[in-house]
C-alpha positions in Angstrom: 106.5 114.8 112.2 103.5 116.7 113.7 101.2 114.9 116.2 98.2 115.2 113.9 100.1 113.6 111.0 101.0 110.7 113.3 97.4 110.4 114.3 96.3 110.3 110.7 98.9 107.7 109.8 98.0 105.5 112.7 94.3 105.7 111.7 95.1 104.7 108.1 97.3 101.8 109.3 94.7 100.6 111.7 92.1 100.7 109.0 94.2 98.6 106.6 95.4 96.0 109.2 92.3 95.6 111.3 89.5 96.6 108.9 90.5 95.8 105.4 92.8 92.8 106.0 90.6 91.1 108.5 87.5 92.1 106.4 85.9 93.6 109.5 83.0 95.7 108.4 82.6 97.6 111.7 86.3 98.7 111.7 86.2 99.4 108.0 83.2 101.7 108.3 84.4 103.4 111.4 87.7 104.3 109.6 85.9 106.1 106.7 84.2 109.5 106.5 81.2 109.9 104.2 80.6 110.9 101.6 83.6 108.7 100.7 85.2 109.2 97.3 87.3 106.7 95.4 89.2 107.4 92.1 90.0 104.2 90.4 90.7 103.6 86.7 90.0 107.3 86.1 86.5 107.2 87.4 85.2 108.7 90.6 83.0 106.5 92.8 81.0 108.2 95.5 79.7 106.3 98.5 77.1 108.6 100.1 76.9 106.7 103.4 77.8 103.5 105.2 75.0 101.5 103.5 76.2 102.5 100.1 79.7 101.4 101.0 78.5 98.1 102.5 76.5 97.2 99.4 79.7 96.1 97.5 81.7 94.9 100.5 81.0 91.2 100.0 81.5 91.4 96.3 84.9 92.9 96.8 85.8 90.2 99.3 84.9 87.5 96.7 86.9 89.3 94.0 89.9 89.6 96.3 89.7 85.8 97.0 89.5 85.1 93.3 92.7 87.0 92.6 94.4 85.0 95.4 94.6 87.9 97.9 95.2 87.1 101.6 96.4 90.5 102.9 97.8 93.9 102.0 101.0 95.2 103.4 101.8 98.8 103.8 105.4 99.2 102.7 105.7 102.9 103.2 103.4 105.7 104.4 104.1 109.4 104.7 102.3 112.7 105.1 103.0 114.8 102.0 100.7 117.7 102.8 98.9 118.5 106.1 97.0 120.7 108.4 95.4 120.0 111.7 92.2 118.4 110.3 93.3 117.2 106.9 96.4 115.1 105.9 97.3 113.8 102.5 99.1 110.4 102.8 101.2 108.9 100.1 101.1 105.1 100.6 103.0 102.3 99.0 101.2 99.0 99.3 101.7 95.3 98.4 98.9 92.8 97.9 100.0 89.3 99.0 98.8 85.8 98.8 98.6 83.3 101.7 102.3 82.5 101.2 103.1 86.2 101.7 104.2 86.4 98.1 103.6 89.8 96.5 101.4 89.7 93.3 100.7 93.5 93.1 102.6 96.5 94.2 101.0 99.9 94.0 101.0 103.5 95.1 97.9 105.2 96.6 96.9 108.6 97.9 94.6 108.8 100.8 93.1 112.0 102.1 92.4 111.7 105.8 90.1 114.1 107.5 89.4 114.7 111.2 85.7 115.2 111.8 84.1 115.4 115.2 87.5 114.4 116.8 87.9 111.3 114.7 90.3 110.6 111.8 88.9 108.8 108.8 89.6 108.2 105.1 87.6 110.6 103.0 89.2 110.0 99.6 91.4 107.3 98.0 93.1 107.3 94.6 95.0 104.2 93.7 97.2 102.9 90.9 95.7 99.5 91.6 95.0 96.6 89.3 92.7 93.9 90.6 89.7 93.9 92.9 88.4 97.3 94.0 85.3 98.5 95.5 83.3 100.9 93.4 79.9 102.5 93.9 76.8 102.9 91.7 77.4 106.7 91.7 80.2 107.4 89.3 81.3 110.7 87.8 
């Protein structure tokens, strides 16, 4: 594995563990690049900037809690295409409840980009059922 692929994978794992799972807004935002694009249920959501992303953050947290979510485990992660400043990651994840019981298992594709020396998630496409964060801008 190339060093830049390892860096992108580590950034993605950190975002999931420290940002998403702990619902830490600062880490979550720092781990993204904007505009940030999300493809979910065959609709693109575009978050133009940090504020646009944060508008739905608490709503997503409440929806996650409603479905019994406690944390998301990354079961597998690998670089499937890459160059020094862009890496496509194929990720296999599992949403779990507080008893660490899986209630949803899904694949997701993340495109990581390195901008100004920092890796961040620029694009996510998931085969996810359940709570997801979407933006007002949809195409």
